C-alpha positions in Angstrom: 31.2 -3.2 -26.4 32.9 -6.7 -26.4 36.0 -7.4 -28.2 35.9 -9.8 -31.4 38.4 -12.7 -32.2 38.3 -14.1 -35.7 40.5 -17.4 -36.2 41.0 -19.3 -39.5 42.0 -22.8 -38.8 43.2 -24.4 -42.1 45.8 -26.8 -40.7 44.5 -30.0 -39.2 47.2 -31.4 -36.9 47.0 -32.2 -33.2 49.1 -29.3 -32.2 47.2 -27.0 -34.5 44.0 -28.4 -32.5 45.5 -27.2 -29.1 46.6 -23.9 -30.5 43.1 -22.9 -32.1 41.0 -24.1 -29.0 43.3 -22.8 -26.5 43.2 -19.5 -28.0 39.3 -19.5 -28.7 38.4 -20.8 -25.2 41.0 -18.1 -23.5 39.1 -15.5 -25.6 35.7 -16.7 -24.8 36.6 -16.9 -21.1 37.5 -13.3 -20.9 34.0 -12.5 -22.5 35.4 -12.0 -26.0 33.0 -13.2 -28.8 34.8 -15.6 -31.1 34.4 -17.3 -34.4 36.4 -20.1 -36.0 36.5 -20.6 -39.9 37.6 -24.1 -40.5 38.9 -24.5 -44.0 40.9 -27.5 -45.9 42.9 -29.5 -43.4 41.3 -27.4 -40.5 38.2 -29.2 -41.2 39.8 -32.4 -39.4 39.5 -30.2 -35.9 35.7 -30.5 -35.9 35.2 -33.7 -38.0 33.5 -36.3 -35.7 35.9 -39.2 -36.8 39.0 -37.0 -37.0 39.0 -34.8 -34.3 39.2 -37.7 -31.7 42.2 -39.3 -33.3 44.4 -36.5 -34.4 48.0 -38.0 -34.6 51.0 -36.3 -32.5 53.4 -34.9 -34.9 56.3 -37.5 -35.4 59.3 -37.2 -33.1 56.8 -35.3 -30.6 55.5 -38.5 -28.9 57.1 -37.6 -25.8 54.6 -34.8 -25.3 51.7 -37.0 -24.7 52.9 -37.6 -21.0 53.2 -33.9 -20.6 49.4 -33.4 -21.9 48.5 -36.0 -19.4 50.4 -34.6 -16.6 49.1 -31.3 -17.2 45.5 -32.5 -17.4 45.3 -31.0 -20.9 41.8 -32.2 -22.2 41.3 -34.2 -25.3 40.3 -32.3 -28.6 36.7 -33.5 -28.5 36.4 -32.1 -24.9 38.1 -28.6 -26.0 35.5 -28.4 -29.0 32.6 -29.2 -26.4 34.0 -26.3 -24.1 34.5 -23.9 -26.8 30.6 -24.6 -28.0 29.5 -24.2 -24.4 31.4 -21.0 -24.1 29.5 -19.6 -27.4 32.4 -20.0 -29.8 30.9 -20.0 -33.3 32.3 -22.7 -35.3 31.9 -22.2 -38.8 32.8 -25.1 -41.6 33.9 -23.6 -44.9 30.8 -24.6 -47.5 33.4 -24.6 -50.3 36.1 -26.9 -48.9 33.3 -29.3 -47.8 31.8 -29.4 -51.4 35.4 -29.9 -52.8 36.0 -32.7 -50.3 32.5 -34.2 -50.7 31.6 -33.9 -47.1 28.1 -33.1 -45.5 27.3 -31.3 -42.5 26.7 -34.3 -40.6 30.1 -35.4 -40.8 31.1 -32.8 -38.3 30.2 -32.3 -34.7 26.8 -31.0 -33.9 26.1 -27.1 -33.6 28.5 -26.1 -36.4 27.5 -23.5 -38.9 28.3 -24.0 -42.7 29.0 -20.9 -44.5 31.5 -19.4 -47.3 34.1 -16.9 -47.0 31.7 -14.1 -46.8 29.9 -15.6 -43.8 33.3 -15.6 -41.7 34.2 -12.2 -43.4 31.1 -10.6 -42.1 32.1 -11.6 -38.6 35.8 -10.6 -39.1 35.2 -7.3 -40.6 35.2 -5.6 -37.2 37.3 -8.2 -35.3 39.7 -6.8 -32.8 42.1 -9.6 -33.6 42.5 -12.1 -36.4 44.5 -15.0 -36.3 45.4 -18.0 -38.6 46.5 -21.5 -37.6 
């Protein structure tokens, strides 16, 4: 039986994106089943326009050279890698309704669902994380 990892992504900054997708792809690479539930600002991490221009946190600009030197992929590449590895990306329907966002504003291949959709996956997850 494979292990399951459930992640809630509720923050939408660049460092949040790296944390979410680094953990998700690492788990997927070790044959774990992974689902990420994107809610509120976390939707930025899969939004077609926002995810490619997440700002470096103020005062942390010096990390940019480190990311480049370490060959860390950009967030769009990490999203694509996660999807190729079978990570399930779930956009929060309620948040999308509140923000008046449609599914086509997000990367292709996401699911849209409410908390119940995520909870159905998470109920028997071995690990649940929130970023």
